[in-house]
A tleap script that builds the chain and sets N, CA, C and O, in Angstrom:
source leaprc.protein.ff14SB
mol = sequence {
  NMET SER LEU MET ILE THR ASP GLU CYS ILE
  ALA CYS ASP ALA CYS ARG GLU GLU CYS PRO
  THR GLU ALA ILE GLU GLU GLY ASP PRO ILE
  TYR VAL ILE ASP PRO ASP ARG CYS THR GLU
  CYS VAL GLY PHE TYR ASP GLU PRO ALA CYS
  ILE ALA VAL CYS PRO VAL GLU CYS ILE VAL
  PRO ASP PRO ASP ASN MET GLU THR MET ALA
  GLU LEU LYS LEU LYS TYR GLU GLN LEU ALA
  LYS ASP LYS GLU CASP
}
set mol.1.N position { -1.266 -9.723 -2.748 }
set mol.1.CA position { -2.500 -9.099 -2.357 }
set mol.1.C position { -2.230 -7.675 -1.931 }
set mol.1.O position { -1.127 -7.343 -1.496 }
set mol.2.N position { -3.191 -6.875 -2.051 }
set mol.2.CA position { -3.108 -5.498 -1.587 }
set mol.2.C position { -3.205 -5.499 -0.060 }
set mol.2.O position { -3.602 -6.485 0.560 }
set mol.3.N position { -2.838 -4.391 0.505 }
set mol.3.CA position { -2.953 -4.224 1.956 }
set mol.3.C position { -4.161 -3.354 2.268 }
set mol.3.O position { -4.700 -2.685 1.387 }
set mol.4.N position { -4.580 -3.369 3.523 }
set mol.4.CA position { -5.685 -2.529 3.965 }
set mol.4.C position { -5.363 -1.986 5.354 }
set mol.4.O position { -4.552 -2.552 6.087 }
set mol.5.N position { -6.006 -0.893 5.696 }
set mol.5.CA position { -5.819 -0.260 6.990 }
set mol.5.C position { -7.070 -0.507 7.825 }
set mol.5.O position { -8.189 -0.268 7.372 }
set mol.6.N position { -6.867 -0.984 9.041 }
set mol.6.CA position { -7.994 -1.315 9.909 }
set mol.6.C position { -8.454 -0.092 10.700 }
set mol.6.O position { -7.845 0.977 10.640 }
set mol.7.N position { -9.528 -0.277 11.429 }
set mol.7.CA position { -10.119 0.802 12.226 }
set mol.7.C position { -9.215 1.300 13.355 }
set mol.7.O position { -9.495 2.336 13.960 }
set mol.8.N position { -8.145 0.579 13.640 }
set mol.8.CA position { -7.221 1.012 14.692 }
set mol.8.C position { -6.332 2.171 14.241 }
set mol.8.O position { -5.553 2.692 15.041 }
set mol.9.N position { -6.433 2.579 12.987 }
set mol.9.CA position { -5.626 3.669 12.428 }
set mol.9.C position { -5.808 4.943 13.254 }
set mol.9.O position { -6.927 5.315 13.608 }
set mol.10.N position { -4.682 5.607 13.556 }
set mol.10.CA position { -4.732 6.872 14.304 }
set mol.10.C position { -4.469 8.069 13.390 }
set mol.10.O position { -4.291 9.187 13.873 }
set mol.11.N position { -4.442 7.844 12.068 }
set mol.11.CA position { -4.258 8.904 11.072 }
set mol.11.C position { -3.006 9.739 11.345 }
set mol.11.O position { -3.042 10.969 11.305 }
set mol.12.N position { -1.900 9.046 11.623 }
set mol.12.CA position { -0.653 9.744 11.959 }
set mol.12.C position { 0.117 10.217 10.726 }
set mol.12.O position { 1.033 11.030 10.848 }
set mol.13.N position { -0.242 9.720 9.541 }
set mol.13.CA position { 0.363 10.121 8.272 }
set mol.13.C position { 1.694 9.436 7.973 }
set mol.13.O position { 2.268 9.672 6.910 }
set mol.14.N position { 2.199 8.602 8.866 }
set mol.14.CA position { 3.492 7.951 8.655 }
set mol.14.C position { 3.475 7.045 7.427 }
set mol.14.O position { 4.424 7.051 6.642 }
set mol.15.N position { 2.429 6.281 7.256 }
set mol.15.CA position { 2.362 5.333 6.144 }
set mol.15.C position { 2.275 6.044 4.794 }
set mol.15.O position { 2.910 5.632 3.823 }
set mol.16.N position { 1.504 7.089 4.745 }
set mol.16.CA position { 1.310 7.807 3.474 }
set mol.16.C position { 2.622 8.356 2.944 }
set mol.16.O position { 2.879 8.315 1.741 }
set mol.17.N position { 3.446 8.866 3.833 }
set mol.17.CA position { 4.730 9.434 3.435 }
set mol.17.C position { 5.686 8.363 2.905 }
set mol.17.O position { 6.561 8.666 2.093 }
set mol.18.N position { 5.531 7.136 3.347 }
set mol.18.CA position { 6.439 6.055 2.961 }
set mol.18.C position { 6.024 5.320 1.688 }
set mol.18.O position { 6.845 4.618 1.097 }
set mol.19.N position { 4.786 5.463 1.255 }
set mol.19.CA position { 4.272 4.675 0.134 }
set mol.19.C position { 4.862 5.146 -1.197 }
set mol.19.O position { 4.609 6.273 -1.622 }
set mol.20.N position { 5.648 4.285 -1.856 }
set mol.20.CA position { 6.284 4.686 -3.114 }
set mol.20.C position { 5.325 4.788 -4.302 }
set mol.20.O position { 5.669 5.393 -5.317 }
set mol.21.N position { 4.131 4.206 -4.189 }
set mol.21.CA position { 3.170 4.263 -5.300 }
set mol.21.C position { 2.020 5.219 -5.022 }
set mol.21.O position { 1.067 5.296 -5.798 }
set mol.22.N position { 2.111 5.942 -3.920 }
set mol.22.CA position { 1.068 6.896 -3.530 }
set mol.22.C position { -0.308 6.222 -3.456 }
set mol.22.O position { -1.317 6.794 -3.869 }
set mol.23.N position { -0.326 5.001 -2.924 }
set mol.23.CA position { -1.565 4.238 -2.818 }
set mol.23.C position { -2.364 4.580 -1.570 }
set mol.23.O position { -3.533 4.209 -1.463 }
set mol.24.N position { -1.749 5.283 -0.625 }
set mol.24.CA position { -2.417 5.571 0.638 }
set mol.24.C position { -2.948 6.998 0.626 }
set mol.24.O position { -2.226 7.954 0.342 }
set mol.25.N position { -4.232 7.108 0.943 }
set mol.25.CA position { -4.890 8.417 0.947 }
set mol.25.C position { -5.554 8.660 2.293 }
set mol.25.O position { -5.927 7.724 3.001 }
set mol.26.N position { -5.691 9.919 2.626 }
set mol.26.CA position { -6.380 10.286 3.854 }
set mol.26.C position { -7.868 10.046 3.664 }
set mol.26.O position { -8.478 10.555 2.723 }
set mol.27.N position { -8.436 9.276 4.556 }
set mol.27.CA position { -9.870 9.016 4.515 }
set mol.27.C position { -10.530 9.657 5.721 }
set mol.27.O position { -9.895 10.410 6.460 }
set mol.28.N position { -11.776 9.364 5.913 }
set mol.28.CA position { -12.492 9.926 7.056 }
set mol.28.C position { -13.143 8.790 7.825 }
set mol.28.O position { -14.119 8.228 7.329 }
set mol.29.N position { -12.685 8.432 8.960 }
set mol.29.CA position { -11.654 9.062 9.792 }
set mol.29.C position { -10.280 8.417 9.655 }
set mol.29.O position { -9.301 8.947 10.182 }
set mol.30.N position { -10.184 7.277 8.954 }
set mol.30.CA position { -8.889 6.594 8.853 }
set mol.30.C position { -8.358 6.654 7.428 }
set mol.30.O position { -9.088 6.977 6.491 }
set mol.31.N position { -7.100 6.342 7.283 }
set mol.31.CA position { -6.482 6.304 5.959 }
set mol.31.C position { -6.948 5.059 5.217 }
set mol.31.O position { -7.355 4.072 5.829 }
set mol.32.N position { -6.881 5.120 3.882 }
set mol.32.CA position { -7.278 3.987 3.050 }
set mol.32.C position { -6.192 3.706 2.021 }
set mol.32.O position { -5.441 4.598 1.625 }
set mol.33.N position { -6.124 2.446 1.597 }
set mol.33.CA position { -5.150 2.027 0.592 }
set mol.33.C position { -5.896 1.682 -0.683 }
set mol.33.O position { -6.830 0.880 -0.666 }
set mol.34.N position { -5.483 2.288 -1.795 }
set mol.34.CA position { -6.068 2.003 -3.104 }
set mol.34.C position { -5.486 0.677 -3.597 }
set mol.34.O position { -4.294 0.609 -3.897 }
set mol.35.N position { -6.302 -0.376 -3.687 }
set mol.35.CA position { -5.774 -1.679 -4.110 }
set mol.35.C position { -5.246 -1.687 -5.536 }
set mol.35.O position { -4.453 -2.559 -5.890 }
set mol.36.N position { -5.662 -0.746 -6.354 }
set mol.36.CA position { -5.159 -0.677 -7.729 }
set mol.36.C position { -3.752 -0.107 -7.798 }
set mol.36.O position { -3.077 -0.256 -8.816 }
set mol.37.N position { -3.302 0.541 -6.737 }
set mol.37.CA position { -1.968 1.137 -6.708 }
set mol.37.C position { -1.006 0.412 -5.759 }
set mol.37.O position { 0.210 0.554 -5.886 }
set mol.38.N position { -1.534 -0.351 -4.825 }
set mol.38.CA position { -0.701 -1.028 -3.831 }
set mol.38.C position { -0.007 -2.238 -4.447 }
set mol.38.O position { -0.657 -3.155 -4.949 }
set mol.39.N position { 1.320 -2.226 -4.400 }
set mol.39.CA position { 2.118 -3.359 -4.874 }
set mol.39.C position { 2.801 -4.070 -3.715 }
set mol.39.O position { 3.649 -4.936 -3.933 }
set mol.40.N position { 2.439 -3.713 -2.481 }
set mol.40.CA position { 3.116 -4.211 -1.288 }
set mol.40.C position { 4.612 -3.906 -1.367 }
set mol.40.O position { 5.436 -4.638 -0.820 }
set mol.41.N position { 4.943 -2.833 -2.043 }
set mol.41.CA position { 6.315 -2.338 -2.231 }
set mol.41.C position { 7.163 -3.236 -3.129 }
set mol.41.O position { 8.383 -3.078 -3.182 }
set mol.42.N position { 6.528 -4.184 -3.839 }
set mol.42.CA position { 7.262 -4.986 -4.823 }
set mol.42.C position { 7.844 -4.025 -5.850 }
set mol.42.O position { 7.142 -3.153 -6.362 }
set mol.43.N position { 9.118 -4.187 -6.144 }
set mol.43.CA position { 9.803 -3.306 -7.080 }
set mol.43.C position { 10.509 -2.149 -6.382 }
set mol.43.O position { 11.293 -1.432 -7.003 }
set mol.44.N position { 10.235 -1.969 -5.106 }
set mol.44.CA position { 10.832 -0.873 -4.340 }
set mol.44.C position { 11.624 -1.374 -3.138 }
set mol.44.O position { 12.799 -1.044 -2.974 }
set mol.45.N position { 10.969 -2.176 -2.299 }
set mol.45.CA position { 11.562 -2.646 -1.046 }
set mol.45.C position { 11.310 -4.137 -0.870 }
set mol.45.O position { 10.494 -4.725 -1.579 }
set mol.46.N position { 12.015 -4.740 0.076 }
set mol.46.CA position { 11.844 -6.166 0.356 }
set mol.46.C position { 10.540 -6.473 1.083 }
set mol.46.O position { 10.025 -7.588 0.999 }
set mol.47.N position { 10.007 -5.485 1.796 }
set mol.47.CA position { 8.737 -5.662 2.485 }
set mol.47.C position { 7.987 -4.340 2.478 }
set mol.47.O position { 8.590 -3.292 2.246 }
set mol.48.N position { 6.682 -4.370 2.729 }
set mol.48.CA position { 5.896 -3.139 2.681 }
set mol.48.C position { 6.396 -2.078 3.673 }
set mol.48.O position { 6.485 -2.331 4.875 }
set mol.49.N position { 6.715 -0.909 3.160 }
set mol.49.CA position { 7.234 0.182 3.987 }
set mol.49.C position { 6.191 0.691 4.964 }
set mol.49.O position { 6.527 1.083 6.081 }
set mol.50.N position { 4.937 0.690 4.561 }
set mol.50.CA position { 3.880 1.210 5.440 }
set mol.50.C position { 3.757 0.388 6.715 }
set mol.50.O position { 3.548 0.936 7.797 }
set mol.51.N position { 3.886 -0.931 6.584 }
set mol.51.CA position { 3.796 -1.797 7.753 }
set mol.51.C position { 4.946 -1.503 8.713 }
set mol.51.O position { 4.762 -1.478 9.930 }
set mol.52.N position { 6.125 -1.282 8.155 }
set mol.52.CA position { 7.311 -1.044 8.977 }
set mol.52.C position { 7.202 0.235 9.807 }
set mol.52.O position { 7.752 0.296 10.907 }
set mol.53.N position { 6.507 1.256 9.307 }
set mol.53.CA position { 6.449 2.534 10.021 }
set mol.53.C position { 5.170 2.739 10.829 }
set mol.53.O position { 5.081 3.701 11.593 }
set mol.54.N position { 4.197 1.877 10.683 }
set mol.54.CA position { 2.919 2.059 11.388 }
set mol.54.C position { 3.099 1.845 12.894 }
set mol.54.O position { 3.480 0.757 13.326 }
set mol.55.N position { 2.825 2.882 13.692 }
set mol.55.CA position { 3.031 2.760 15.131 }
set mol.55.C position { 1.969 1.917 15.856 }
set mol.55.O position { 2.187 1.496 16.992 }
set mol.56.N position { 0.839 1.672 15.213 }
set mol.56.CA position { -0.225 0.900 15.869 }
set mol.56.C position { -0.497 -0.435 15.168 }
set mol.56.O position { -1.454 -1.130 15.509 }
set mol.57.N position { 0.332 -0.790 14.201 }
set mol.57.CA position { 0.232 -2.073 13.500 }
set mol.57.C position { -1.167 -2.350 12.968 }
set mol.57.O position { -1.739 -3.413 13.210 }
set mol.58.N position { -1.714 -1.370 12.235 }
set mol.58.CA position { -3.087 -1.508 11.728 }
set mol.58.C position { -3.144 -1.795 10.226 }
set mol.58.O position { -4.219 -1.725 9.629 }
set mol.59.N position { -2.006 -2.117 9.607 }
set mol.59.CA position { -1.984 -2.416 8.175 }
set mol.59.C position { -1.814 -3.924 8.003 }
set mol.59.O position { -0.832 -4.513 8.455 }
set mol.60.N position { -2.789 -4.524 7.342 }
set mol.60.CA position { -2.859 -5.979 7.209 }
set mol.60.C position { -3.177 -6.357 5.766 }
set mol.60.O position { -3.614 -5.507 4.989 }
set mol.61.N position { -2.964 -7.630 5.394 }
set mol.61.CA position { -3.363 -8.083 4.056 }
set mol.61.C position { -4.867 -7.932 3.863 }
set mol.61.O position { -5.649 -8.180 4.780 }
set mol.62.N position { -5.260 -7.525 2.666 }
set mol.62.CA position { -6.669 -7.348 2.337 }
set mol.62.C position { -7.199 -8.645 1.729 }
set mol.62.O position { -6.830 -8.993 0.607 }
set mol.63.N position { -8.055 -9.363 2.449 }
set mol.63.CA position { -8.548 -10.643 1.941 }
set mol.63.C position { -9.401 -10.511 0.682 }
set mol.63.O position { -9.609 -11.499 -0.023 }
set mol.64.N position { -9.895 -9.318 0.390 }
set mol.64.CA position { -10.720 -9.101 -0.801 }
set mol.64.C position { -9.884 -8.780 -2.038 }
set mol.64.O position { -10.429 -8.660 -3.135 }
set mol.65.N position { -8.568 -8.641 -1.874 }
set mol.65.CA position { -7.691 -8.296 -2.997 }
set mol.65.C position { -6.445 -9.179 -2.999 }
set mol.65.O position { -5.324 -8.696 -2.839 }
set mol.66.N position { -6.660 -10.461 -3.182 }
set mol.66.CA position { -5.567 -11.431 -3.209 }
set mol.66.C position { -4.838 -11.336 -4.553 }
set mol.66.O position { -5.467 -11.348 -5.611 }
set mol.67.N position { -3.493 -11.242 -4.496 }
set mol.67.CA position { -2.680 -11.181 -5.711 }
set mol.67.C position { -1.425 -12.005 -5.522 }
set mol.67.O position { -0.881 -12.085 -4.421 }
set mol.68.N position { -0.967 -12.618 -6.604 }
set mol.68.CA position { 0.279 -13.376 -6.564 }
set mol.68.C position { 1.453 -12.415 -6.696 }
set mol.68.O position { 1.274 -11.242 -7.027 }
set mol.69.N position { 2.649 -12.918 -6.437 }
set mol.69.CA position { 3.849 -12.103 -6.604 }
set mol.69.C position { 3.972 -11.648 -8.064 }
set mol.69.O position { 4.382 -10.517 -8.328 }
set mol.70.N position { 3.623 -12.515 -8.999 }
set mol.70.CA position { 3.688 -12.149 -10.425 }
set mol.70.C position { 2.719 -11.004 -10.736 }
set mol.70.O position { 3.052 -10.099 -11.502 }
set mol.71.N position { 1.536 -11.042 -10.150 }
set mol.71.CA position { 0.564 -9.971 -10.374 }
set mol.71.C position { 1.047 -8.653 -9.763 }
set mol.71.O position { 0.858 -7.587 -10.350 }
set mol.72.N position { 1.669 -8.730 -8.587 }
set mol.72.CA position { 2.201 -7.518 -7.962 }
set mol.72.C position { 3.329 -6.921 -8.799 }
set mol.72.O position { 3.418 -5.702 -8.949 }
set mol.73.N position { 4.190 -7.782 -9.346 }
set mol.73.CA position { 5.280 -7.307 -10.214 }
set mol.73.C position { 4.720 -6.648 -11.469 }
set mol.73.O position { 5.210 -5.603 -11.898 }
set mol.74.N position { 3.701 -7.251 -12.052 }
set mol.74.CA position { 3.065 -6.684 -13.243 }
set mol.74.C position { 2.440 -5.323 -12.926 }
set mol.74.O position { 2.556 -4.387 -13.718 }
set mol.75.N position { 1.786 -5.215 -11.785 }
set mol.75.CA position { 1.190 -3.941 -11.375 }
set mol.75.C position { 2.282 -2.887 -11.196 }
set mol.75.O position { 2.113 -1.742 -11.615 }
set mol.76.N position { 3.409 -3.271 -10.569 }
set mol.76.CA position { 4.534 -2.350 -10.399 }
set mol.76.C position { 5.034 -1.860 -11.757 }
set mol.76.O position { 5.253 -0.663 -11.945 }
set mol.77.N position { 5.213 -2.775 -12.694 }
set mol.77.CA position { 5.689 -2.410 -14.035 }
set mol.77.C position { 4.726 -1.472 -14.736 }
set mol.77.O position { 5.155 -0.528 -15.400 }
set mol.78.N position { 3.431 -1.717 -14.598 }
set mol.78.CA position { 2.432 -0.866 -15.231 }
set mol.78.C position { 2.436 0.529 -14.616 }
set mol.78.O position { 2.357 1.524 -15.336 }
set mol.79.N position { 2.528 0.609 -13.289 }
set mol.79.CA position { 2.576 1.908 -12.616 }
set mol.79.C position { 3.836 2.681 -13.012 }
set mol.79.O position { 3.787 3.897 -13.199 }
set mol.80.N position { 4.959 1.977 -13.139 }
set mol.80.CA position { 6.210 2.621 -13.544 }
set mol.80.C position { 6.093 3.136 -14.972 }
set mol.80.O position { 6.571 4.228 -15.278 }
set mol.81.N position { 5.462 2.358 -15.848 }
set mol.81.CA position { 5.264 2.781 -17.236 }
set mol.81.C position { 4.356 4.002 -17.310 }
set mol.81.O position { 4.631 4.944 -18.053 }
set mol.82.N position { 3.267 3.982 -16.532 }
set mol.82.CA position { 2.328 5.109 -16.517 }
set mol.82.C position { 3.008 6.385 -16.025 }
set mol.82.O position { 2.701 7.479 -16.497 }
set mol.83.N position { 3.924 6.242 -15.082 }
set mol.83.CA position { 4.623 7.394 -14.532 }
set mol.83.C position { 5.547 8.024 -15.579 }
set mol.83.O position { 5.739 9.240 -15.600 }
set mol.84.N position { 6.116 7.179 -16.448 }
set mol.84.CA position { 6.997 7.660 -17.507 }
set mol.84.C position { 6.232 8.440 -18.571 }
set mol.84.O position { 6.753 9.394 -19.148 }
set mol.85.N position { 4.999 8.030 -18.825 }
set mol.85.CA position { 4.197 8.657 -19.899 }
set mol.85.C position { 3.729 10.035 -19.553 }
set mol.85.O position { 3.050 10.677 -20.355 }
savepdb mol mol.pdb
quit
């Protein structure tokens, strides 16, 4: 599943810098995660980097974007292919 940022976000920019797929964007007033780009760091790290660096623990699973590990791997492969093109 994709991740989402809750209203507790303090817009510190830590998560955006860590996201390997550039899925995190500055929103108004909080940051947002693009579910089409979020792979939960599958293909990059053992766990989501954004969660590890968030000082207020406001990044949680998005119940509206449930995905299996196979779907996350496929999304990672597609994003990697698109980056090559």
